[in-house]
C-alpha atoms as a printed R data frame, in Angstrom:
    type eleno elety resid chain resno       x       y       z
1   ATOM     1    CA   MET     A     1 140.553 135.864 113.611
2   ATOM     2    CA   LYS     A     2 142.172 132.568 114.539
3   ATOM     3    CA   THR     A     3 142.980 130.363 111.568
4   ATOM     4    CA   VAL     A     4 141.989 127.218 113.472
5   ATOM     5    CA   ALA     A     5 138.671 127.033 115.269
6   ATOM     6    CA   ARG     A     6 138.455 124.669 118.207
7   ATOM     7    CA   VAL     A     7 135.444 122.490 118.908
8   ATOM     8    CA   LEU     A     8 135.183 121.022 122.396
9   ATOM     9    CA   VAL     A     9 133.230 117.767 122.096
10  ATOM    10    CA   PHE     A    10 131.695 116.524 125.350
11  ATOM    11    CA   PRO     A    11 131.398 113.712 126.144
12  ATOM    12    CA   ALA     A    12 133.395 112.145 123.308
13  ATOM    13    CA   TYR     A    13 133.053 108.429 123.998
14  ATOM    14    CA   ARG     A    14 135.659 106.605 121.952
15  ATOM    15    CA   ASP     A    15 133.605 103.388 121.828
16  ATOM    16    CA   ASN     A    16 130.718 105.215 120.145
17  ATOM    17    CA   PRO     A    17 131.481 105.690 116.439
18  ATOM    18    CA   TYR     A    18 128.865 108.419 116.070
19  ATOM    19    CA   ILE     A    19 131.219 111.115 117.377
20  ATOM    20    CA   ASN     A    20 133.958 110.178 114.913
21  ATOM    21    CA   LEU     A    21 131.554 109.968 111.982
22  ATOM    22    CA   LEU     A    22 130.005 113.356 112.706
23  ATOM    23    CA   GLY     A    23 133.397 115.056 112.794
24  ATOM    24    CA   LEU     A    24 134.866 113.612 109.587
25  ATOM    25    CA   ALA     A    25 134.315 116.603 107.306
26  ATOM    26    CA   ALA     A    26 134.967 119.151 110.057
27  ATOM    27    CA   ARG     A    27 138.421 117.701 110.630
28  ATOM    28    CA   GLY     A    28 138.997 117.781 106.884
29  ATOM    29    CA   ARG     A    29 138.199 121.502 106.882
30  ATOM    30    CA   GLY     A    30 140.766 122.175 109.571
31  ATOM    31    CA   TYR     A    31 138.664 122.308 112.724
32  ATOM    32    CA   ALA     A    32 140.496 121.149 115.844
33  ATOM    33    CA   LEU     A    33 138.112 118.789 117.631
34  ATOM    34    CA   ILE     A    34 139.048 118.393 121.290
35  ATOM    35    CA   ASP     A    35 137.572 115.363 123.028
36  ATOM    36    CA   GLU     A    36 136.659 115.346 126.706
37  ATOM    37    CA   THR     A    37 134.700 112.757 128.690
38  ATOM    38    CA   ARG     A    38 134.839 114.080 132.256
39  ATOM    39    CA   LEU     A    39 133.422 117.246 133.781
40  ATOM    40    CA   GLU     A    40 136.904 118.239 134.943
41  ATOM    41    CA   GLY     A    41 138.181 118.020 131.366
42  ATOM    42    CA   LEU     A    42 135.294 120.098 130.093
43  ATOM    43    CA   GLU     A    43 136.005 122.791 132.693
44  ATOM    44    CA   ARG     A    44 139.694 122.872 131.809
45  ATOM    45    CA   THR     A    45 139.252 123.041 128.029
46  ATOM    46    CA   ALA     A    46 136.223 125.350 128.050
47  ATOM    47    CA   ALA     A    47 138.261 127.887 130.028
48  ATOM    48    CA   SER     A    48 140.522 128.361 126.990
49  ATOM    49    CA   LEU     A    49 137.751 128.857 124.428
50  ATOM    50    CA   GLY     A    50 136.487 132.143 123.066
51  ATOM    51    CA   ALA     A    51 135.168 133.815 119.920
52  ATOM    52    CA   GLY     A    52 135.295 131.504 116.906
53  ATOM    53    CA   ASP     A    53 135.293 128.362 119.066
54  ATOM    54    CA   VAL     A    54 132.443 125.958 119.767
55  ATOM    55    CA   VAL     A    55 131.387 123.867 122.742
56  ATOM    56    CA   HIS     A    56 129.444 120.901 121.369
57  ATOM    57    CA   LEU     A    57 127.554 119.037 124.075
58  ATOM    58    CA   HIS     A    58 126.173 115.563 123.476
59  ATOM    59    CA   TRP     A    59 124.977 113.209 126.227
60  ATOM    60    CA   THR     A    60 124.322 114.885 129.565
61  ATOM    61    CA   THR     A    61 124.913 111.815 131.737
62  ATOM    62    CA   PRO     A    62 128.450 112.754 132.942
63  ATOM    63    CA   VAL     A    63 127.269 115.984 134.544
64  ATOM    64    CA   VAL     A    64 124.907 114.993 137.369
65  ATOM    65    CA   GLN     A    65 124.360 111.259 136.922
66  ATOM    66    CA   ARG     A    66 127.895 110.432 138.064
67  ATOM    67    CA   ALA     A    67 127.175 111.935 141.491
68  ATOM    68    CA   GLU     A    68 126.280 109.707 144.439
69  ATOM    69    CA   THR     A    69 124.286 112.300 146.372
70  ATOM    70    CA   VAL     A    70 121.872 115.080 145.469
71  ATOM    71    CA   GLU     A    71 124.253 117.596 147.026
72  ATOM    72    CA   GLU     A    72 127.144 116.403 144.871
73  ATOM    73    CA   ALA     A    73 124.927 116.357 141.780
74  ATOM    74    CA   SER     A    74 123.773 119.918 142.447
75  ATOM    75    CA   GLY     A    75 127.370 121.045 142.825
76  ATOM    76    CA   ARG     A    76 128.351 119.395 139.548
77  ATOM    77    CA   LEU     A    77 125.464 121.098 137.768
78  ATOM    78    CA   ASP     A    78 126.609 124.469 139.122
79  ATOM    79    CA   ARG     A    79 130.162 123.800 137.917
80  ATOM    80    CA   PHE     A    80 128.898 122.826 134.476
81  ATOM    81    CA   ARG     A    81 126.764 125.951 134.148
82  ATOM    82    CA   THR     A    82 129.644 128.140 135.276
83  ATOM    83    CA   ALA     A    83 131.998 126.643 132.679
84  ATOM    84    CA   ILE     A    84 129.495 126.950 129.827
85  ATOM    85    CA   ASP     A    85 128.343 130.449 130.783
86  ATOM    86    CA   ALA     A    86 131.944 131.673 130.976
87  ATOM    87    CA   ALA     A    87 132.839 130.200 127.574
88  ATOM    88    CA   ALA     A    88 129.736 131.775 126.046
89  ATOM    89    CA   ALA     A    89 130.579 135.137 127.627
90  ATOM    90    CA   ARG     A    90 133.974 135.014 125.879
91  ATOM    91    CA   GLY     A    91 132.249 134.454 122.543
92  ATOM    92    CA   ALA     A    92 132.257 130.658 122.189
93  ATOM    93    CA   ARG     A    93 129.142 129.228 120.559
94  ATOM    94    CA   ILE     A    94 127.187 126.439 122.268
95  ATOM    95    CA   VAL     A    95 125.729 123.472 120.361
96  ATOM    96    CA   TRP     A    96 123.665 120.744 122.017
97  ATOM    97    CA   THR     A    97 122.848 117.469 120.274
98  ATOM    98    CA   LEU     A    98 119.639 115.969 121.608
99  ATOM    99    CA   HIS     A    99 120.291 112.225 121.858
100 ATOM   100    CA   ASN     A   100 117.544 111.548 124.411
101 ATOM   101    CA   VAL     A   101 114.810 113.733 125.870
102 ATOM   102    CA   VAL     A   102 116.371 112.859 129.233
103 ATOM   103    CA   PRO     A   103 119.035 110.206 129.864
104 ATOM   104    CA   HIS     A   104 117.947 106.674 130.588
105 ATOM   105    CA   ASP     A   105 118.100 105.251 134.122
106 ATOM   106    CA   VAL     A   106 118.152 108.716 135.720
107 ATOM   107    CA   ARG     A   107 119.007 108.972 139.430
108 ATOM   108    CA   HIS     A   108 118.754 112.709 140.070
109 ATOM   109    CA   ASP     A   109 115.736 113.358 137.889
110 ATOM   110    CA   GLU     A   110 114.920 116.920 138.964
111 ATOM   111    CA   LEU     A   111 118.500 118.082 138.515
112 ATOM   112    CA   GLU     A   112 118.758 116.262 135.191
113 ATOM   113    CA   LEU     A   113 115.651 118.012 133.960
114 ATOM   114    CA   ALA     A   114 117.063 121.338 135.155
115 ATOM   115    CA   LEU     A   115 120.221 120.595 133.167
116 ATOM   116    CA   CYS     A   116 118.269 119.841 129.992
117 ATOM   117    CA   ARG     A   117 116.192 122.995 130.389
118 ATOM   118    CA   TYR     A   118 119.359 125.009 130.915
119 ATOM   119    CA   LEU     A   119 120.854 123.638 127.696
120 ATOM   120    CA   ALA     A   120 117.650 124.244 125.761
121 ATOM   121    CA   ASP     A   121 117.848 127.886 126.846
122 ATOM   122    CA   ARG     A   122 121.614 128.442 126.678
123 ATOM   123    CA   ALA     A   123 122.498 126.662 123.423
124 ATOM   124    CA   ASP     A   124 122.893 128.737 120.281
125 ATOM   125    CA   VAL     A   125 121.966 125.649 118.260
126 ATOM   126    CA   VAL     A   126 120.003 122.564 119.287
127 ATOM   127    CA   HIS     A   127 120.870 119.750 116.909
128 ATOM   128    CA   VAL     A   128 118.156 117.118 116.517
129 ATOM   129    CA   MET     A   129 118.186 114.050 114.283
130 ATOM   130    CA   THR     A   130 114.497 114.050 113.394
131 ATOM   131    CA   ALA     A   131 112.168 117.017 112.962
132 ATOM   132    CA   ASP     A   132 109.617 115.587 115.394
133 ATOM   133    CA   ALA     A   133 112.166 115.547 118.235
134 ATOM   134    CA   VAL     A   134 110.959 119.030 119.191
135 ATOM   135    CA   GLU     A   135 107.468 117.686 119.819
136 ATOM   136    CA   ALA     A   136 108.821 114.608 121.601
137 ATOM   137    CA   ALA     A   137 110.717 116.843 124.036
138 ATOM   138    CA   ALA     A   138 107.792 119.217 124.621
139 ATOM   139    CA   PRO     A   139 106.367 117.471 127.725
140 ATOM   140    CA   SER     A   140 109.745 117.947 129.453
141 ATOM   141    CA   TYR     A   141 111.070 121.244 128.093
142 ATOM   142    CA   THR     A   142 110.627 123.699 125.237
143 ATOM   143    CA   LEU     A   143 112.991 123.898 122.287
144 ATOM   144    CA   ASP     A   144 112.988 127.191 120.406
145 ATOM   145    CA   PRO     A   145 112.341 126.270 116.738
146 ATOM   146    CA   ALA     A   146 114.607 129.133 115.665
147 ATOM   147    CA   LYS     A   147 117.553 127.354 117.299
148 ATOM   148    CA   VAL     A   148 116.794 123.866 116.014
149 ATOM   149    CA   VAL     A   149 118.851 122.330 113.210
150 ATOM   150    CA   VAL     A   150 117.976 118.888 111.845
151 ATOM   151    CA   ILE     A   151 120.947 116.725 110.864
152 ATOM   152    CA   PRO     A   152 120.007 113.021 110.698
153 ATOM   153    CA   HIS     A   153 121.967 110.200 112.266
154 ATOM   154    CA   PRO     A   154 124.435 108.822 109.715
155 ATOM   155    CA   SER     A   155 124.390 105.297 108.413
156 ATOM   156    CA   TYR     A   156 127.422 103.089 108.984
157 ATOM   157    CA   GLN     A   157 128.184 102.675 105.295
158 ATOM   158    CA   GLY     A   158 131.852 101.718 104.951
159 ATOM   159    CA   VAL     A   159 132.519 101.855 108.694
160 ATOM   160    CA   TYR     A   160 132.576  98.150 109.596
161 ATOM   161    CA   PRO     A   161 133.981  95.185 107.657
162 ATOM   162    CA   SER     A   162 131.347  93.647 105.394
163 ATOM   163    CA   GLN     A   163 132.856  90.558 103.814
164 ATOM   164    CA   LEU     A   164 131.076  87.599 105.432
165 ATOM   165    CA   SER     A   165 128.317  85.884 103.516
166 ATOM   166    CA   ARG     A   166 125.063  85.268 105.331
167 ATOM   167    CA   HIS     A   167 125.777  81.524 105.176
168 ATOM   168    CA   ASP     A   168 129.205  81.885 106.787
169 ATOM   169    CA   ALA     A   169 127.936  84.305 109.431
170 ATOM   170    CA   ARG     A   170 125.157  81.923 110.452
171 ATOM   171    CA   ALA     A   171 127.556  78.987 110.504
172 ATOM   172    CA   SER     A   172 129.956  80.919 112.740
173 ATOM   173    CA   ILE     A   173 127.376  81.062 115.541
174 ATOM   174    CA   GLY     A   174 125.800  77.674 114.848
175 ATOM   175    CA   LEU     A   175 122.455  78.606 113.300
176 ATOM   176    CA   GLY     A   176 120.614  75.840 111.485
177 ATOM   177    CA   ALA     A   177 119.013  76.295 108.077
178 ATOM   178    CA   ASP     A   178 115.482  76.292 109.521
179 ATOM   179    CA   GLU     A   179 116.209  78.632 112.454
180 ATOM   180    CA   ARG     A   180 115.308  82.313 112.526
181 ATOM   181    CA   GLY     A   181 117.932  84.580 114.052
182 ATOM   182    CA   VAL     A   182 116.157  87.265 116.118
183 ATOM   183    CA   LEU     A   183 118.774  89.806 117.169
184 ATOM   184    CA   PHE     A   184 119.073  92.328 119.960
185 ATOM   185    CA   PHE     A   185 122.321  94.241 119.446
186 ATOM   186    CA   GLY     A   186 123.934  96.803 121.733
187 ATOM   187    CA   GLN     A   187 124.060  97.615 125.420
188 ATOM   188    CA   MET     A   188 121.585  95.532 127.390
189 ATOM   189    CA   ARG     A   189 119.798  97.777 129.853
190 ATOM   190    CA   PRO     A   190 116.424  97.506 131.637
191 ATOM   191    CA   TYR     A   191 114.857 100.429 129.778
192 ATOM   192    CA   LYS     A   192 115.456  98.714 126.435
193 ATOM   193    CA   GLY     A   193 112.515  96.343 126.878
194 ATOM   194    CA   LEU     A   194 114.307  93.014 126.699
195 ATOM   195    CA   ASP     A   195 111.683  91.485 128.978
196 ATOM   196    CA   THR     A   196 109.094  92.359 126.326
197 ATOM   197    CA   LEU     A   197 111.125  90.679 123.585
198 ATOM   198    CA   PHE     A   198 111.667  87.589 125.742
199 ATOM   199    CA   ALA     A   199 107.950  87.297 126.493
200 ATOM   200    CA   ALA     A   200 107.092  87.677 122.803
201 ATOM   201    CA   LEU     A   201 109.529  84.941 121.828
202 ATOM   202    CA   GLY     A   202 108.070  82.696 124.522
203 ATOM   203    CA   ARG     A   203 104.749  82.806 122.686
204 ATOM   204    CA   LEU     A   204 106.281  81.355 119.521
205 ATOM   205    CA   ARG     A   205 107.011  77.922 120.967
206 ATOM   206    CA   ALA     A   206 103.778  76.485 119.585
207 ATOM   207    CA   THR     A   207 104.223  77.953 116.095
208 ATOM   208    CA   ALA     A   208 106.116  76.812 113.027
209 ATOM   209    CA   VAL     A   209 108.761  79.490 113.498
210 ATOM   210    CA   ARG     A   210 111.976  78.284 115.143
211 ATOM   211    CA   PRO     A   211 113.417  81.469 116.612
212 ATOM   212    CA   VAL     A   212 116.899  81.671 118.040
213 ATOM   213    CA   LEU     A   213 117.455  84.656 120.303
214 ATOM   214    CA   LEU     A   214 120.739  86.381 119.474
215 ATOM   215    CA   LEU     A   215 122.038  88.748 122.154
216 ATOM   216    CA   ALA     A   216 125.223  90.699 121.513
217 ATOM   217    CA   GLY     A   217 126.384  93.661 123.558
218 ATOM   218    CA   SER     A   218 127.763  94.824 126.858
219 ATOM   219    CA   VAL     A   219 125.823  94.284 130.065
220 ATOM   220    CA   THR     A   220 126.515  94.831 133.751
221 ATOM   221    CA   GLU     A   221 126.774  91.774 135.964
222 ATOM   222    CA   ALA     A   222 123.607  92.736 137.837
223 ATOM   223    CA   ASP     A   223 121.619  93.197 134.629
224 ATOM   224    CA   ARG     A   224 123.019  89.967 133.196
225 ATOM   225    CA   LEU     A   225 121.728  87.987 136.160
226 ATOM   226    CA   THR     A   226 118.340  89.701 135.908
227 ATOM   227    CA   LEU     A   227 118.069  88.914 132.203
228 ATOM   228    CA   GLU     A   228 119.200  85.315 132.611
229 ATOM   229    CA   ALA     A   229 116.353  84.748 135.063
230 ATOM   230    CA   ILE     A   230 113.717  85.784 132.513
231 ATOM   231    CA   LEU     A   231 115.061  84.231 129.309
232 ATOM   232    CA   PRO     A   232 112.211  82.616 127.338
233 ATOM   233    CA   ALA     A   233 111.800  78.924 128.107
234 ATOM   234    CA   GLY     A   234 112.135  76.615 125.134
235 ATOM   235    CA   VAL     A   235 113.909  79.195 122.966
236 ATOM   236    CA   ARG     A   236 117.541  78.646 122.056
237 ATOM   237    CA   VAL     A   237 119.785  81.558 122.990
238 ATOM   238    CA   VAL     A   238 123.161  82.558 121.570
239 ATOM   239    CA   TRP     A   239 124.569  85.220 123.855
240 ATOM   240    CA   HIS     A   240 127.701  87.337 123.691
241 ATOM   241    CA   PRO     A   241 127.521  89.387 126.931
242 ATOM   242    CA   GLY     A   242 130.302  91.831 126.242
243 ATOM   243    CA   HIS     A   243 131.681  94.444 123.885
244 ATOM   244    CA   VAL     A   244 131.401  93.425 120.247
245 ATOM   245    CA   ALA     A   245 134.649  94.108 118.406
246 ATOM   246    CA   ASP     A   246 134.372  96.048 115.161
247 ATOM   247    CA   ALA     A   247 135.525  92.997 113.216
248 ATOM   248    CA   ASP     A   248 132.658  90.930 114.665
249 ATOM   249    CA   VAL     A   249 129.796  93.354 114.041
250 ATOM   250    CA   GLU     A   250 129.083  91.904 110.605
251 ATOM   251    CA   LYS     A   251 128.884  88.373 112.032
252 ATOM   252    CA   TRP     A   252 125.872  89.227 114.188
253 ATOM   253    CA   LEU     A   253 124.143  91.494 111.679
254 ATOM   254    CA   ARG     A   254 124.595  89.040 108.804
255 ATOM   255    CA   ALA     A   255 123.552  85.987 110.832
256 ATOM   256    CA   ALA     A   256 120.288  87.531 111.995
257 ATOM   257    CA   GLU     A   257 117.109  87.698 109.945
258 ATOM   258    CA   VAL     A   258 115.540  90.517 111.923
259 ATOM   259    CA   LEU     A   259 116.674  93.071 114.506
260 ATOM   260    CA   VAL     A   260 114.192  93.881 117.268
261 ATOM   261    CA   LEU     A   261 114.351  97.173 119.173
262 ATOM   262    CA   PRO     A   262 111.725  96.662 121.908
263 ATOM   263    CA   TYR     A   263 112.575  99.960 123.584
264 ATOM   264    CA   ARG     A   264 110.229 101.591 126.049
265 ATOM   265    CA   ARG     A   265 111.697 105.041 125.433
266 ATOM   266    CA   ILE     A   266 113.561 105.984 122.292
267 ATOM   267    CA   LEU     A   267 114.305 109.246 120.532
268 ATOM   268    CA   ASN     A   268 117.100 108.140 118.193
269 ATOM   269    CA   SER     A   269 118.726 104.801 117.441
270 ATOM   270    CA   GLY     A   270 122.111 104.235 115.869
271 ATOM   271    CA   THR     A   271 121.355 100.502 115.864
272 ATOM   272    CA   LEU     A   272 118.529 101.123 113.406
273 ATOM   273    CA   HIS     A   273 121.005 102.701 110.991
274 ATOM   274    CA   LEU     A   274 123.473  99.890 111.577
275 ATOM   275    CA   ALA     A   275 120.824  97.333 110.610
276 ATOM   276    CA   ALA     A   276 120.105  99.148 107.351
277 ATOM   277    CA   THR     A   277 123.811  99.084 106.542
278 ATOM   278    CA   PHE     A   278 123.666  95.276 106.691
279 ATOM   279    CA   ASP     A   279 120.316  94.851 104.848
280 ATOM   280    CA   LEU     A   280 118.526  93.722 107.993
281 ATOM   281    CA   PRO     A   281 114.797  94.302 108.653
282 ATOM   282    CA   VAL     A   282 114.011  96.081 111.927
283 ATOM   283    CA   VAL     A   283 111.108  95.876 114.380
284 ATOM   284    CA   LEU     A   284 110.580  99.304 115.938
285 ATOM   285    CA   PRO     A   285 108.060 100.822 118.400
286 ATOM   286    CA   ASP     A   286 105.267 102.687 116.652
287 ATOM   287    CA   GLU     A   287 105.982 106.066 118.243
288 ATOM   288    CA   PRO     A   288 104.744 109.202 116.443
289 ATOM   289    CA   HIS     A   289 108.183 110.811 116.071
290 ATOM   290    CA   LEU     A   290 109.685 107.575 114.732
291 ATOM   291    CA   ARG     A   291 106.807 106.990 112.339
292 ATOM   292    CA   ALA     A   292 107.178 110.566 111.066
293 ATOM   293    CA   ALA     A   293 110.890 110.058 110.421
294 ATOM   294    CA   PHE     A   294 110.928 106.494 109.094
295 ATOM   295    CA   GLY     A   295 107.344 105.666 108.135
296 ATOM   296    CA   GLY     A   296 108.250 105.389 104.461
297 ATOM   297    CA   GLU     A   297 110.962 102.777 105.009
298 ATOM   298    CA   THR     A   298 109.728  99.385 103.776
299 ATOM   299    CA   TRP     A   299 112.324  97.443 105.786
300 ATOM   300    CA   ILE     A   300 110.932  98.673 109.126
301 ATOM   301    CA   ARG     A   301 108.118  96.802 110.909
302 ATOM   302    CA   TRP     A   302 106.138  98.565 113.629
303 ATOM   303    CA   PHE     A   303 104.905  97.088 116.889
304 ATOM   304    CA   ASP     A   304 101.995  98.398 118.923
305 ATOM   305    CA   THR     A   305 103.334 100.082 122.063
306 ATOM   306    CA   GLU     A   306  99.996  99.538 123.830
307 ATOM   307    CA   ASP     A   307 100.367  95.739 123.589
308 ATOM   308    CA   PRO     A   308 104.009  95.165 122.688
309 ATOM   309    CA   VAL     A   309 104.292  91.482 123.608
310 ATOM   310    CA   THR     A   310 101.355  90.397 121.463
311 ATOM   311    CA   SER     A   311 102.361  92.727 118.651
312 ATOM   312    CA   ILE     A   312 106.013  91.642 118.521
313 ATOM   313    CA   ALA     A   313 105.011  87.974 118.745
314 ATOM   314    CA   GLY     A   314 102.656  88.463 115.807
315 ATOM   315    CA   LEU     A   315 105.364  90.115 113.739
316 ATOM   316    CA   LEU     A   316 107.898  87.388 114.500
317 ATOM   317    CA   ASP     A   317 105.325  84.758 113.517
318 ATOM   318    CA   ASP     A   318 104.808  86.418 110.121
319 ATOM   319    CA   GLU     A   319 107.080  85.369 107.248
320 ATOM   320    CA   ALA     A   320 106.749  88.840 105.721
321 ATOM   321    CA   THR     A   321 108.653  90.305 108.673
322 ATOM   322    CA   TYR     A   322 111.837  88.587 107.542
323 ATOM   323    CA   ALA     A   323 111.671  89.739 103.909
324 ATOM   324    CA   VAL     A   324 114.666  91.864 102.930
325 ATOM   325    CA   ASP     A   325 114.256  94.966 100.763
326 ATOM   326    CA   SER     A   326 117.910  95.436  99.870
327 ATOM   327    CA   ALA     A   327 117.267  98.261  97.421
328 ATOM   328    CA   ALA     A   328 115.528 100.261 100.146
329 ATOM   329    CA   THR     A   329 118.194  99.659 102.798
330 ATOM   330    CA   ARG     A   330 120.963 100.536 100.340
331 ATOM   331    CA   ASP     A   331 119.185 103.749  99.378
332 ATOM   332    CA   PHE     A   332 118.710 104.674 103.043
333 ATOM   333    CA   SER     A   333 122.374 104.000 103.877
334 ATOM   334    CA   HIS     A   334 123.631 105.910 100.849
335 ATOM   335    CA   ARG     A   335 121.324 108.851 101.499
336 ATOM   336    CA   LEU     A   336 122.644 109.107 105.063
337 ATOM   337    CA   SER     A   337 126.255 108.171 104.377
338 ATOM   338    CA   PRO     A   338 128.755 109.271 107.039
339 ATOM   339    CA   PHE     A   339 130.442 111.790 104.778
340 ATOM   340    CA   THR     A   340 127.139 113.306 103.662
341 ATOM   341    CA   ILE     A   341 126.010 113.820 107.259
342 ATOM   342    CA   SER     A   342 129.401 115.007 108.488
343 ATOM   343    CA   THR     A   343 129.446 117.574 105.674
344 ATOM   344    CA   ARG     A   344 126.163 118.994 106.939
345 ATOM   345    CA   TYR     A   345 127.675 119.246 110.422
346 ATOM   346    CA   ALA     A   346 130.795 120.969 109.071
347 ATOM   347    CA   ASP     A   347 128.514 123.396 107.217
348 ATOM   348    CA   LEU     A   348 126.828 124.197 110.536
349 ATOM   349    CA   LEU     A   349 130.195 124.977 112.132
350 ATOM   350    CA   ASP     A   350 131.073 127.184 109.158
351 ATOM   351    CA   GLN     A   351 127.796 129.061 109.561
352 ATOM   352    CA   LEU     A   352 128.504 129.688 113.237
353 ATOM   353    CA   ARG     A   353 131.942 131.081 112.394
354 ATOM   354    CA   ALA     A   354 130.518 133.231 109.612
355 ATOM   355    CA   THR     A   355 127.986 134.687 112.031
356 ATOM   356    CA   ASP     A   356 130.767 135.510 114.485
357 ATOM   357    CA   ALA     A   357 132.739 137.263 111.736
358 ATOM   358    CA   VAL     A   358 129.902 139.650 110.883
C-alpha cells in the first residue's frame, strides 16, 4: 500500500477558506491534497489516481456551467463522467460534498441536474453539512442514506484577525452612535434576495430605527448596476463592491449590529458561521432544513419566507433583534471549531482507506 494517499480536491477555490479549513487535520496526518479548479486539471490528476486515493468533489459549477452552448456542456459532462468512472475503476474512492442542491444561476439546468444525479449515484460518500440536506435534495434527486455522512460547516474561530473593538470598527466606516448597521456580507448575486432586504429597509424610514445598509463583497458590473437602481430611498448605504481582504473582515462584522441573509434558496451558509465567530446576530430564512439544524441557536432570528419583506422589516424594527448572546455564539463557534471539523473529515478519509485495506 502507498504510504501517502492522494486526495484530489475539485474545485479548490483559493479565495474560499472552507477548503483549507476542511483539510487541516488531513494534511497533518500526511494526506497529499491536490487542488484543481478546471475540468482539464481534474482529468489530468484523476488519471493518476487509484486504490487508496480519493477524488473529493465540491461545487459542480465548473463542469457544465462554464460552457456556452448545450452541446459544449454535454461534452464536458461526458468528459467529467469518463474521468471519474475511470478513477473509480482503478480503486479510487469518490466523495461528494453537497454545497447546494443545484448550483445557483444555472444555465444548462437539465445537464446540471443529470450531473448531480450522477454524483449521487456514483459517490461512495455524500458529505452533507446538516442531516436534513437529504430531504432538501429529495425533490431533485435521491441520496442513499447509507452513503450520507454529516460533517457540519466549521466556524471561523481563529481564522481572521479579531482585534478591533466595536467602537473602532464602527468609526472606521463612519457609523454614528444612533445608527444600526444592517450587514449583507459576501458575493452579491440576484438569487441572494438583496431586493427583498432593500424593500424591507425601505419600510423603516418612518420608524425610530436609523438603519444603515452595509454591503461588502464582490459583485459583477452588471449586478452592481442592477442593485444600485433598487437601493432603498432614504436609507444611508456604505458599500464596498469588491473582494474583502482577510484583514478587513473584522471591520465589517464588528461594525454591524445584525447580519441579514435574505436568500431565496439556501442549503448551507458559511456566512452564518462567520457571523457567529464575531458575536453577530443573524436573520435567516425559516426553511425546514435550516430550522432543524439551527433552531436552538438564540442568536438567529427567522423571517417568514411567505412574506419576507414584511417579516424582515418587522425584525429590523424590533430592538430584540439586535441583542447579542455572546455565550451562545462562542459555544457554537467552539463546538464547530475548524480543527474539530477537519478532524472529522480526516477520520472519514482514514475510514475509506481502512475499507480499501480489508
